[in-house]
All heavy atoms as an XYZ file, in Angstrom:
772
protein
N     -32.925    -70.588    -16.179
C     -31.664    -71.041    -15.634
C     -30.748    -69.872    -15.256
O     -29.976    -69.968    -14.318
C     -30.942    -71.934    -16.631
C     -31.639    -73.247    -16.847
C     -32.089    -73.610    -18.100
C     -31.847    -74.107    -15.799
C     -32.720    -74.825    -18.306
C     -32.479    -75.324    -15.988
C     -32.915    -75.686    -17.244
N     -30.847    -68.796    -15.983
C     -29.961    -67.661    -15.736
C     -30.149    -67.103    -14.336
O     -29.184    -66.771    -13.663
C     -30.205    -66.555    -16.778
O     -30.045    -67.108    -18.083
C     -29.234    -65.415    -16.608
N     -31.383    -67.030    -13.880
C     -31.685    -66.451    -12.568
C     -30.931    -67.164    -11.449
O     -30.507    -66.542    -10.487
C     -33.186    -66.517    -12.319
C     -33.603    -65.940    -10.994
C     -35.106    -65.995    -10.833
C     -35.529    -65.424     -9.501
N     -36.981    -65.467     -9.328
N     -30.751    -68.465    -11.564
C     -30.128    -69.242    -10.497
C     -28.676    -69.606    -10.787
O     -28.058    -70.326    -10.011
C     -30.953    -70.505    -10.241
C     -32.370    -70.162     -9.827
C     -33.425    -70.348    -10.701
C     -32.627    -69.601     -8.577
C     -34.723    -70.010    -10.330
C     -33.920    -69.259     -8.213
C     -34.955    -69.460     -9.089
O     -36.225    -69.120     -8.719
N     -28.148    -69.119    -11.881
C     -26.769    -69.449    -12.262
C     -25.769    -68.714    -11.394
O     -26.006    -67.591    -10.957
C     -26.523    -69.080    -13.724
O     -27.308    -69.852    -14.571
N     -24.655    -69.365    -11.166
C     -23.566    -68.731    -10.448
C     -22.339    -68.611    -11.334
O     -21.294    -68.178    -10.896
C     -23.242    -69.510     -9.186
C     -24.362    -69.407     -8.179
C     -23.943    -69.943     -6.846
O     -23.592    -71.112     -6.728
N     -23.958    -69.094     -5.846
N     -22.495    -68.949    -12.572
C     -21.431    -68.818    -13.548
C     -21.863    -69.464    -14.852
O     -22.655    -70.409    -14.842
N     -21.399    -68.917    -15.953
C     -21.640    -69.496    -17.269
C     -20.303    -69.862    -17.876
O     -19.377    -69.039    -17.889
C     -22.308    -68.487    -18.196
C     -23.803    -68.516    -18.221
C     -24.550    -69.124    -17.238
C     -24.479    -67.911    -19.259
C     -25.933    -69.134    -17.278
C     -25.852    -67.914    -19.318
C     -26.576    -68.516    -18.321
N     -20.210    -71.064    -18.375
C     -19.062    -71.484    -19.168
C     -19.605    -71.703    -20.568
O     -20.460    -72.563    -20.781
C     -18.408    -72.764    -18.610
C     -17.268    -73.223    -19.511
C     -17.910    -72.524    -17.184
N     -19.138    -70.897    -21.506
C     -19.658    -70.895    -22.862
C     -18.644    -71.577    -23.780
O     -17.515    -71.110    -23.918
C     -19.931    -69.454    -23.344
C     -20.509    -69.450    -24.745
C     -20.857    -68.725    -22.368
N     -19.071    -72.669    -24.384
C     -18.218    -73.415    -25.309
C     -18.550    -73.002    -26.734
O     -19.614    -72.438    -26.993
C     -18.422    -74.912    -25.112
C     -18.128    -75.424    -23.704
C     -18.543    -76.882    -23.575
C     -16.667    -75.253    -23.362
N     -17.654    -73.263    -27.685
C     -17.940    -72.914    -29.075
C     -19.283    -73.500    -29.516
O     -19.588    -74.663    -29.241
C     -16.782    -73.541    -29.847
C     -15.645    -73.535    -28.866
C     -16.301    -73.840    -27.546
N     -20.075    -72.663    -30.150
C     -21.390    -73.087    -30.591
C     -21.951    -72.156    -31.640
O     -21.235    -71.339    -32.210
N     -23.232    -72.273    -31.854
C     -23.893    -71.505    -32.902
C     -24.783    -70.409    -32.348
O     -24.515    -69.838    -31.286
N     -25.872    -70.146    -33.075
C     -26.765    -69.050    -32.702
C     -27.397    -69.247    -31.326
O     -27.558    -68.280    -30.574
C     -27.874    -68.888    -33.738
C     -27.401    -68.352    -35.070
C     -27.943    -68.838    -36.245
C     -26.440    -67.376    -35.150
C     -27.532    -68.351    -37.470
C     -26.010    -66.871    -36.366
C     -26.570    -67.368    -37.535
N     -27.748    -70.473    -30.983
C     -28.350    -70.720    -29.673
C     -27.390    -70.400    -28.543
O     -27.775    -69.799    -27.535
N     -26.150    -70.785    -28.719
C     -25.119    -70.480    -27.723
C     -24.925    -68.971    -27.601
O     -24.849    -68.438    -26.486
C     -23.787    -71.155    -28.110
O     -24.006    -72.563    -28.218
C     -22.703    -70.881    -27.092
N     -24.878    -68.294    -28.730
C     -24.733    -66.830    -28.711
C     -25.940    -66.178    -28.047
O     -25.785    -65.212    -27.291
C     -24.547    -66.291    -30.123
S     -22.949    -66.679    -30.850
N     -27.122    -66.704    -28.304
C     -28.337    -66.172    -27.694
C     -28.251    -66.239    -26.171
O     -28.538    -65.256    -25.481
C     -29.547    -66.957    -28.201
C     -30.847    -66.464    -27.608
O     -31.081    -65.242    -27.605
O     -31.640    -67.309    -27.148
N     -27.844    -67.382    -25.654
C     -27.713    -67.538    -24.204
C     -26.634    -66.615    -23.644
O     -26.807    -66.008    -22.579
C     -27.405    -68.995    -23.848
C     -28.526    -69.964    -24.188
C     -29.798    -69.709    -23.410
O     -29.737    -69.238    -22.262
O     -30.873    -70.010    -23.963
N     -25.516    -66.509    -24.355
C     -24.427    -65.618    -23.920
C     -24.917    -64.176    -23.865
O     -24.735    -63.485    -22.857
C     -23.236    -65.740    -24.875
C     -22.139    -64.676    -24.729
C     -21.480    -64.749    -23.357
C     -21.119    -64.821    -25.846
N     -25.537    -63.711    -24.941
C     -25.994    -62.328    -24.994
C     -27.087    -62.051    -23.970
O     -27.139    -60.957    -23.400
C     -26.471    -61.966    -26.394
C     -25.359    -61.919    -27.411
C     -25.554    -62.406    -28.682
C     -24.119    -61.389    -27.103
C     -24.548    -62.369    -29.634
C     -23.101    -61.348    -28.035
C     -23.309    -61.836    -29.304
N     -27.943    -63.022    -23.728
C     -28.988    -62.845    -22.713
C     -28.359    -62.643    -21.332
O     -28.746    -61.737    -20.590
C     -29.933    -64.047    -22.694
C     -31.065    -63.929    -21.712
C     -32.115    -62.900    -22.083
O     -32.170    -62.479    -23.247
O     -32.894    -62.521    -21.185
N     -27.394    -63.478    -20.989
C     -26.729    -63.346    -19.690
C     -25.990    -62.006    -19.592
O     -26.094    -61.311    -18.578
C     -25.765    -64.504    -19.469
N     -25.262    -61.645    -20.635
C     -24.537    -60.370    -20.629
C     -25.497    -59.193    -20.475
O     -25.237    -58.262    -19.699
C     -23.721    -60.211    -21.914
C     -22.488    -61.095    -22.054
C     -21.922    -61.003    -23.476
C     -21.419    -60.739    -21.027
N     -26.608    -59.241    -21.191
C     -27.583    -58.155    -21.138
C     -28.215    -58.032    -19.755
O     -28.362    -56.922    -19.229
C     -28.689    -58.368    -22.193
O     -28.082    -58.409    -23.484
C     -29.729    -57.268    -22.153
N     -28.579    -59.153    -19.157
C     -29.202    -59.111    -17.833
C     -28.245    -58.575    -16.775
O     -28.651    -57.821    -15.889
C     -29.722    -60.502    -17.457
C     -30.924    -60.981    -18.275
C     -31.216    -62.442    -17.962
C     -32.141    -60.113    -18.035
N     -26.982    -58.935    -16.866
C     -25.991    -58.396    -15.929
C     -25.746    -56.918    -16.221
O     -25.732    -56.084    -15.321
C     -24.674    -59.206    -15.987
C     -24.907    -60.631    -15.467
C     -23.575    -58.509    -15.192
C     -23.753    -61.575    -15.720
N     -25.575    -56.594    -17.498
C     -25.300    -55.214    -17.915
C     -26.389    -54.249    -17.441
O     -26.096    -53.134    -17.012
C     -25.185    -55.169    -19.442
C     -24.993    -53.784    -20.018
C     -25.323    -53.741    -21.500
O     -26.355    -54.250    -21.916
N     -24.436    -53.148    -22.273
N     -27.621    -54.678    -17.514
C     -28.749    -53.808    -17.161
C     -29.155    -53.913    -15.694
O     -30.112    -53.268    -15.277
C     -29.967    -54.124    -18.055
O     -30.337    -55.489    -17.873
C     -29.665    -53.833    -19.515
N     -28.434    -54.728    -14.926
C     -28.717    -54.849    -13.504
C     -29.956    -55.662    -13.180
O     -30.460    -55.600    -12.063
N     -30.445    -56.429    -14.114
C     -31.633    -57.254    -13.873
C     -31.310    -58.490    -13.041
O     -32.183    -59.038    -12.383
C     -32.276    -57.701    -15.189
C     -32.673    -56.566    -16.089
C     -33.773    -55.738    -15.485
C     -34.201    -54.677    -16.474
N     -34.910    -53.580    -15.878
N     -30.051    -58.939    -13.110
C     -29.583    -60.041    -12.262
C     -28.219    -59.663    -11.710
O     -27.551    -58.762    -12.229
C     -29.487    -61.391    -13.030
C     -28.489    -61.317    -14.179
C     -30.853    -61.841    -13.505
C     -28.192    -62.653    -14.846
N     -27.819    -60.341    -10.648
C     -26.510    -60.083    -10.042
C     -25.399    -60.551    -10.975
O     -25.570    -61.493    -11.751
C     -26.408    -60.819     -8.710
N     -24.285    -59.879    -10.870
C     -23.118    -60.233    -11.680
C     -22.588    -61.602    -11.269
O     -22.455    -61.886    -10.085
C     -22.038    -59.174    -11.475
C     -20.826    -59.373    -12.334
N     -19.623    -58.806    -12.029
C     -20.627    -60.055    -13.473
C     -18.733    -59.151    -12.950
N     -19.331    -59.908    -13.828
N     -22.349    -62.437    -12.245
C     -21.689    -63.722    -12.024
C     -20.691    -63.920    -13.154
O     -20.775    -63.256    -14.184
C     -22.684    -64.886    -11.917
C     -23.561    -65.099    -13.119
C     -23.074    -65.695    -14.278
C     -24.887    -64.727    -13.088
C     -23.884    -65.899    -15.376
C     -25.708    -64.937    -14.177
C     -25.195    -65.523    -15.329
N     -19.710    -64.802    -12.965
C     -18.678    -64.960    -13.991
C     -19.221    -65.613    -15.265
O     -19.996    -66.563    -15.202
C     -17.631    -65.848    -13.324
C     -18.312    -66.503    -12.189
C     -19.454    -65.626    -11.782
N     -18.797    -65.054    -16.390
C     -19.091    -65.612    -17.705
C     -17.752    -65.897    -18.358
O     -16.940    -64.988    -18.532
C     -19.929    -64.651    -18.561
C     -21.274    -64.385    -17.886
C     -20.106    -65.210    -19.976
C     -22.132    -63.354    -18.601
N     -17.530    -67.159    -18.682
C     -16.239    -67.588    -19.227
C     -16.469    -68.208    -20.599
O     -17.220    -69.175    -20.722
C     -15.553    -68.607    -18.298
C     -14.165    -68.939    -18.812
C     -15.484    -68.085    -16.868
N     -15.836    -67.644    -21.602
C     -15.877    -68.197    -22.948
C     -14.641    -69.062    -23.127
O     -13.525    -68.615    -22.837
C     -15.888    -67.081    -23.997
C     -17.181    -66.276    -24.137
C     -17.431    -65.402    -22.936
C     -17.135    -65.437    -25.392
N     -14.827    -70.285    -23.581
C     -13.721    -71.224    -23.739
C     -13.365    -71.324    -25.223
O     -14.234    -71.590    -26.056
C     -14.080    -72.615    -23.176
C     -12.922    -73.581    -23.372
C     -14.449    -72.511    -21.695
N     -12.094    -71.098    -25.508
C     -11.594    -71.187    -26.875
C     -11.169    -69.831    -27.391
O     -11.931    -69.164    -28.089
N      -9.962    -69.409    -27.041
C      -9.486    -68.083    -27.443
C      -9.511    -67.908    -28.958
O      -9.926    -66.859    -29.454
C      -8.076    -67.835    -26.906
C      -8.044    -67.612    -25.416
C      -6.631    -67.326    -24.947
C      -6.610    -67.116    -23.451
N      -5.260    -66.820    -22.950
N      -9.073    -68.915    -29.682
C      -9.053    -68.798    -31.132
C     -10.470    -68.674    -31.688
O     -10.725    -67.876    -32.585
C      -8.327    -69.993    -31.761
C      -8.051    -69.789    -33.233
O      -7.442    -68.753    -33.585
O      -8.454    -70.659    -34.035
N     -11.398    -69.428    -31.139
C     -12.786    -69.406    -31.601
C     -13.455    -68.060    -31.285
O     -14.258    -67.555    -32.069
C     -13.570    -70.546    -30.949
C     -14.955    -70.733    -31.505
C     -15.164    -71.486    -32.654
C     -16.063    -70.168    -30.875
C     -16.440    -71.661    -33.178
C     -17.342    -70.337    -31.388
C     -17.519    -71.087    -32.542
O     -18.787    -71.256    -33.042
N     -13.125    -67.471    -30.137
C     -13.820    -66.274    -29.651
C     -13.141    -64.964    -30.013
O     -13.718    -63.893    -29.791
C     -13.957    -66.347    -28.129
S     -14.948    -67.725    -27.558
N     -11.937    -65.022    -30.557
C     -11.176    -63.780    -30.749
C     -11.857    -62.775    -31.670
O     -11.822    -61.571    -31.417
C      -9.762    -64.081    -31.233
C      -9.677    -64.644    -32.617
C      -8.250    -64.974    -33.002
C      -8.261    -65.648    -34.369
N      -6.953    -66.182    -34.707
N     -12.511    -63.236    -32.730
C     -13.172    -62.304    -33.642
C     -14.407    -61.678    -33.008
O     -14.693    -60.495    -33.228
C     -13.535    -62.994    -34.956
C     -12.312    -63.381    -35.775
O     -11.249    -62.737    -35.617
O     -12.420    -64.327    -36.568
N     -15.141    -62.444    -32.209
C     -16.301    -61.903    -31.500
C     -15.852    -60.848    -30.495
O     -16.427    -59.756    -30.421
C     -17.068    -63.022    -30.797
C     -18.304    -62.597    -30.002
C     -19.350    -61.957    -30.918
C     -18.889    -63.796    -29.268
N     -14.805    -61.152    -29.752
C     -14.263    -60.210    -28.782
C     -13.786    -58.941    -29.479
O     -14.048    -57.824    -29.009
C     -13.113    -60.873    -28.007
C     -12.575    -60.017    -26.904
O     -13.369    -59.488    -26.094
O     -11.333    -59.879    -26.828
N     -13.113    -59.092    -30.605
C     -12.642    -57.927    -31.365
C     -13.821    -57.091    -31.852
O     -13.782    -55.857    -31.813
C     -11.783    -58.381    -32.542
N     -14.893    -57.758    -32.292
C     -16.077    -57.028    -32.754
C     -16.713    -56.243    -31.615
O     -17.116    -55.096    -31.790
C     -17.080    -57.996    -33.374
C     -18.288    -57.324    -33.926
C     -18.368    -56.542    -35.048
C     -19.601    -57.343    -33.362
N     -19.659    -56.091    -35.211
C     -20.441    -56.572    -34.196
C     -20.147    -57.959    -32.240
C     -21.792    -56.390    -33.935
C     -21.495    -57.783    -31.986
C     -22.302    -56.994    -32.825
N     -16.792    -56.876    -30.430
C     -17.313    -56.151    -29.268
C     -16.529    -54.860    -29.067
O     -17.102    -53.791    -28.883
C     -17.189    -56.978    -27.985
C     -18.138    -58.142    -27.859
C     -17.875    -59.129    -26.927
C     -19.272    -58.267    -28.627
C     -18.731    -60.203    -26.756
C     -20.139    -59.337    -28.475
C     -19.861    -60.314    -27.539
N     -15.212    -54.969    -29.094
C     -14.344    -53.847    -28.750
C     -14.167    -52.837    -29.884
O     -14.140    -51.637    -29.646
C     -12.998    -54.383    -28.268
C     -13.140    -55.131    -26.955
C     -11.871    -55.809    -26.528
C     -12.097    -56.559    -25.203
N     -10.968    -57.392    -24.838
N     -14.048    -53.321    -31.109
C     -13.784    -52.414    -32.227
C     -15.048    -51.815    -32.826
O     -14.997    -50.731    -33.408
C     -12.999    -53.143    -33.320
C     -11.595    -53.495    -32.907
C     -10.856    -54.218    -34.017
C      -9.470    -54.611    -33.547
N      -8.767    -55.404    -34.556
N     -16.154    -52.485    -32.694
C     -17.389    -51.988    -33.306
C     -18.368    -51.481    -32.250
O     -18.763    -50.314    -32.268
C     -18.047    -53.078    -34.170
O     -17.111    -53.498    -35.170
C     -19.309    -52.555    -34.841
N     -18.748    -52.358    -31.330
C     -19.763    -51.961    -30.356
C     -19.245    -50.878    -29.410
O     -19.925    -49.873    -29.188
C     -20.241    -53.185    -29.576
C     -20.967    -54.203    -30.447
S     -21.436    -55.684    -29.542
C     -22.905    -55.088    -28.723
N     -18.058    -51.069    -28.863
C     -17.486    -50.084    -27.948
C     -17.229    -48.771    -28.677
O     -17.583    -47.693    -28.191
C     -16.192    -50.632    -27.335
C     -15.510    -49.775    -26.284
C     -16.429    -49.524    -25.096
C     -14.228    -50.452    -25.817
N     -16.649    -48.857    -29.859
C     -16.341    -47.656    -30.655
C     -17.598    -46.860    -30.973
O     -17.572    -45.635    -30.989
C     -15.637    -48.062    -31.945
C     -15.287    -46.920    -32.851
C     -14.622    -47.421    -34.117
C     -14.432    -46.298    -35.110
N     -13.901    -46.786    -36.382
N     -18.699    -47.549    -31.225
C     -19.945    -46.876    -31.572
C     -20.811    -46.528    -30.361
O     -21.913    -46.014    -30.515
C     -20.746    -47.738    -32.555
C     -20.133    -47.708    -33.930
O     -20.163    -46.687    -34.612
N     -19.549    -48.815    -34.356
N     -20.310    -46.841    -29.173
C     -21.015    -46.450    -27.956
C     -22.213    -47.309    -27.601
O     -23.039    -46.909    -26.780
N     -22.316    -48.500    -28.190
C     -23.449    -49.362    -27.860
C     -23.176    -50.234    -26.647
O     -24.106    -50.845    -26.112
C     -23.848    -50.232    -29.069
O     -22.720    -50.988    -29.505
C     -24.347    -49.355    -30.216
N     -21.916    -50.309    -26.226
C     -21.540    -50.901    -24.942
C     -20.492    -49.981    -24.319
O     -19.889    -49.151    -25.005
C     -20.976    -52.344    -25.063
C     -19.669    -52.379    -25.861
C     -22.023    -53.274    -25.643
C     -18.940    -53.717    -25.821
N     -20.279    -50.143    -23.033
C     -19.272    -49.328    -22.338
C     -18.000    -50.147    -22.129
O     -18.005    -51.375    -22.285
C     -19.807    -48.862    -20.986
O     -19.876    -49.956    -20.088
N     -16.956    -49.477    -21.749
C     -15.697    -50.160    -21.440
C     -15.906    -51.189    -20.341
O     -15.361    -52.287    -20.389
C     -14.639    -49.136    -21.015
C     -13.277    -49.716    -20.751
C     -12.527    -50.088    -22.021
O     -12.680    -49.413    -23.030
O     -11.774    -51.085    -21.971
N     -16.718    -50.855    -19.339
C     -17.004    -51.796    -18.253
C     -17.674    -53.069    -18.762
O     -17.477    -54.145    -18.205
C     -17.890    -51.154    -17.186
C     -17.144    -50.141    -16.335
O     -15.893    -50.177    -16.314
O     -17.816    -49.324    -15.689
N     -18.475    -52.951    -19.803
C     -19.173    -54.123    -20.341
C     -18.200    -55.161    -20.891
O     -18.499    -56.354    -20.884
C     -20.160    -53.718    -21.437
C     -21.321    -52.894    -20.900
O     -21.650    -53.033    -19.706
O     -21.886    -52.115    -21.686
N     -17.030    -54.726    -21.335
C     -16.048    -55.686    -21.858
C     -15.392    -56.489    -20.739
O     -14.668    -57.442    -21.010
C     -14.959    -54.992    -22.704
O     -14.197    -54.103    -21.886
C     -15.570    -54.231    -23.874
N     -15.681    -56.112    -19.508
C     -15.164    -56.849    -18.351
C     -16.184    -57.840    -17.792
O     -15.935    -58.464    -16.767
C     -14.737    -55.874    -17.248
C     -13.607    -54.987    -17.696
O     -12.682    -55.429    -18.365
N     -13.686    -53.719    -17.353
N     -17.312    -57.986    -18.448
C     -18.346    -58.900    -17.972
C     -18.046    -60.351    -18.312
O     -18.739    -61.252    -17.842
C     -19.710    -58.517    -18.566
C     -20.279    -57.180    -18.126
C     -21.603    -56.916    -18.847
C     -20.456    -57.130    -16.616
N     -17.024    -60.579    -19.117
C     -16.681    -61.941    -19.544
C     -15.163    -62.090    -19.607
O     -14.440    -61.103    -19.662
C     -17.292    -62.246    -20.926
C     -16.794    -61.326    -22.005
C     -15.684    -61.658    -22.775
C     -17.407    -60.106    -22.254
C     -15.201    -60.797    -23.755
C     -16.943    -59.251    -23.220
C     -15.843    -59.595    -23.974
O     -15.366    -58.742    -24.939
N     -14.729    -63.331    -19.570
C     -13.311    -63.670    -19.725
C     -13.215    -64.746    -20.796
O     -14.128    -65.571    -20.933
C     -12.734    -64.223    -18.418
C     -12.787    -63.248    -17.287
C     -11.417    -62.884    -16.758
O     -10.405    -63.289    -17.348
O     -11.389    -62.206    -15.731
N     -12.109    -64.747    -21.511
C     -11.886    -65.764    -22.535
C     -10.663    -66.582    -22.133
O      -9.610    -66.022    -21.826
C     -11.678    -65.133    -23.918
C     -12.891    -64.276    -24.301
C     -11.447    -66.221    -24.966
C     -12.716    -63.484    -25.578
N     -10.830    -67.905    -22.109
C      -9.760    -68.821    -21.711
C      -9.679    -69.954    -22.724
O     -10.514    -70.055    -23.619
C     -10.004    -69.383    -20.294
C     -10.089    -68.264    -19.255
C     -11.247    -70.253    -20.248
N      -8.689    -70.811    -22.540
C      -8.518    -71.938    -23.462
C      -8.844    -73.296    -22.866
O      -9.128    -74.231    -23.599
C      -7.091    -71.975    -24.010
C      -6.979    -71.271    -25.352
O      -7.960    -71.269    -26.125
O      -5.906    -70.713    -25.637
N      -8.799    -73.436    -21.547
C      -8.970    -74.761    -20.960
C     -10.051    -74.770    -19.883
O     -10.404    -73.718    -19.323
C      -7.655    -75.261    -20.316
O      -7.384    -74.468    -19.153
C      -6.484    -75.191    -21.290
N     -10.528    -75.967    -19.583
C     -11.507    -76.132    -18.509
C     -10.905    -75.699    -17.174
O     -11.586    -75.063    -16.356
C     -11.973    -77.581    -18.442
N      -9.640    -76.023    -16.954
C      -8.982    -75.615    -15.709
C      -8.946    -74.093    -15.589
O      -9.152    -73.541    -14.500
C      -7.564    -76.176    -15.635
C      -7.541    -77.675    -15.384
O      -8.544    -78.223    -14.881
O      -6.500    -78.297    -15.695
N      -8.695    -73.411    -16.697
C      -8.689    -71.948    -16.682
C     -10.086    -71.399    -16.376
O     -10.226    -70.412    -15.659
C      -8.200    -71.390    -18.020
C      -6.733    -71.664    -18.284
O      -5.974    -71.926    -17.329
O      -6.348    -71.615    -19.478
N     -11.112    -72.038    -16.915
C     -12.486    -71.612    -16.658
C     -12.821    -71.756    -15.170
O     -13.401    -70.853    -14.563
C     -13.464    -72.422    -17.509
N     -12.439    -72.876    -14.587
C     -12.664    -73.102    -13.155
C     -11.912    -72.056    -12.340
O     -12.446    -71.519    -11.359
C     -12.253    -74.534    -12.755
C     -12.245    -74.696    -11.238
C     -13.172    -75.555    -13.393
N     -10.708    -71.734    -12.739
C      -9.906    -70.731    -12.022
C     -10.593    -69.361    -12.047
O     -10.629    -68.669    -11.027
C      -8.507    -70.643    -12.616
N     -11.131    -68.960    -13.183
C     -11.821    -67.672    -13.291
C     -13.018    -67.639    -12.342
O     -13.225    -66.665    -11.613
C     -12.274    -67.404    -14.751
C     -13.246    -66.225    -14.819
C     -11.067    -67.161    -15.643
N     -13.795    -68.698    -12.332
C     -14.975    -68.745    -11.461
C     -14.558    -68.760     -9.991
O     -15.123    -68.035     -9.163
C     -15.858    -69.957    -11.820
C     -16.441    -69.757    -13.224
C     -16.970    -70.149    -10.787
C     -17.110    -70.981    -13.806
N     -13.548    -69.545     -9.655
C     -13.063    -69.599     -8.267
C     -12.539    -68.248     -7.812
O     -12.837    -67.801     -6.695
C     -11.969    -70.655     -8.138
O     -12.488    -71.935     -8.383
N     -11.769    -67.584     -8.666
C     -11.231    -66.255     -8.323
C     -12.360    -65.242     -8.115
O     -12.275    -64.391     -7.224
C     -10.282    -65.771     -9.413
C      -8.960    -66.516     -9.429
C      -8.109    -66.169    -10.645
O      -8.334    -65.108    -11.274
O      -7.218    -66.984    -10.975
N     -13.397    -65.330     -8.920
C     -14.534    -64.434     -8.765
C     -15.133    -64.577     -7.371
O     -15.364    -63.596     -6.672
C     -15.595    -64.735     -9.824
C     -16.848    -63.915     -9.676
C     -16.961    -62.687    -10.296
C     -17.920    -64.368     -8.914
C     -18.109    -61.930    -10.161
C     -19.074    -63.623     -8.777
C     -19.172    -62.391     -9.396
N     -15.373    -65.813     -6.958
C     -16.015    -66.033     -5.664
C     -15.082    -65.750     -4.496
O     -15.546    -65.376     -3.417
C     -16.648    -67.424     -5.604
C     -17.921    -67.443     -6.406
C     -17.982    -68.032     -7.654
C     -19.055    -66.794     -5.927
C     -19.151    -67.995     -8.400
C     -20.217    -66.743     -6.666
C     -20.260    -67.348     -7.897
O     -21.411    -67.285     -8.639
N     -13.793    -65.874     -4.681
C     -12.851    -65.464     -3.630
C     -12.845    -63.948     -3.491
O     -12.822    -63.420     -2.377
C     -11.452    -65.968     -3.959
C     -11.286    -67.455     -3.785
C      -9.936    -67.966     -4.271
O      -9.054    -67.128     -4.607
O      -9.769    -69.185     -4.336
N     -12.883    -63.250     -4.596
C     -12.842    -61.784     -4.603
C     -14.073    -61.189     -3.943
O     -13.989    -60.233     -3.186
C     -12.720    -61.285     -6.044
C     -12.699    -59.784     -6.177
C     -12.555    -59.394     -7.641
C     -12.590    -57.897     -7.822
N     -12.519    -57.522     -9.241
N     -15.236    -61.748     -4.240
C     -16.479    -61.190     -3.721
C     -16.949    -61.878     -2.452
O     -18.031    -61.592     -1.970
C     -17.551    -61.240     -4.810
C     -17.237    -60.272     -5.919
C     -16.687    -60.720     -7.105
C     -17.432    -58.905     -5.754
C     -16.356    -59.827     -8.120
C     -17.105    -58.009     -6.749
C     -16.580    -58.482     -7.932
O     -16.258    -57.598     -8.919
N     -16.152    -62.784     -1.957
C     -16.427    -63.472     -0.703
C     -17.796    -64.167     -0.706
O     -18.458    -64.276      0.322
C     -16.294    -62.527      0.474
C     -14.951    -61.807      0.502
C     -14.435    -61.668      1.888
C     -13.159    -60.870      1.951
N     -12.043    -61.360      1.230
N     -18.222    -64.580     -1.864
C     -19.439    -65.353     -1.988
C     -19.058    -66.812     -2.116
O     -17.931    -67.146     -2.462
C     -20.218    -64.913     -3.227
C     -20.643    -63.455     -3.265
C     -21.199    -63.120     -4.636
C     -21.680    -63.173     -2.196
N     -19.973    -67.665     -1.868
C     -19.712    -69.091     -2.005
C     -20.671    -69.676     -3.032
O     -21.872    -69.390     -2.997
C     -19.909    -69.814     -0.670
C     -18.969    -69.325      0.413
C     -17.565    -69.746      0.113
C     -16.650    -69.267      1.219
N     -15.312    -69.037      0.819
N     -20.149    -70.471     -3.939
C     -21.052    -71.139     -4.874
C     -21.996    -72.078     -4.129
O     -21.668    -72.566     -3.057
C     -20.121    -71.927     -5.798
C     -18.743    -71.761     -5.282
C     -18.766    -70.809     -4.136
N     -23.170    -72.299     -4.694
C     -24.150    -73.160     -4.024
C     -24.127    -74.585     -4.558
O     -25.099    -75.305     -4.463
C     -25.553    -72.569     -4.142
C     -26.053    -72.541     -5.563
O     -25.365    -72.986     -6.486
N     -27.229    -71.975     -5.763
N     -23.000    -74.994     -5.100
C     -22.884    -76.357     -5.629
C     -21.770    -77.079     -4.916
O     -21.002    -76.527     -4.195
C     -22.654    -76.361     -7.136
C     -21.539    -75.484     -7.596
C     -20.237    -75.953     -7.651
C     -21.778    -74.168     -7.970
C     -19.211    -75.140     -8.069
C     -20.748    -73.353     -8.399
C     -19.464    -73.837     -8.447
């Protein structure tokens, strides 16, 4: 599914959800697939994960500053749609749905 995705909206979940999120981030990070928007929904739910990315992974050099820009965290479905729409306006691409 990742190969044909034009955006990921990630809702609060468990290990399977994290697995899919990390797979998408890794494929974009390594240039194996084209960049597409990844939106995590639930600022309160995601804040500790985001902090860990920035305070631990970034600090230890296992990700770059640019990697922290591969995703956005929002609170509502409308905000998630806005992030995806803005992405496609910026890159002048059109979603295929």
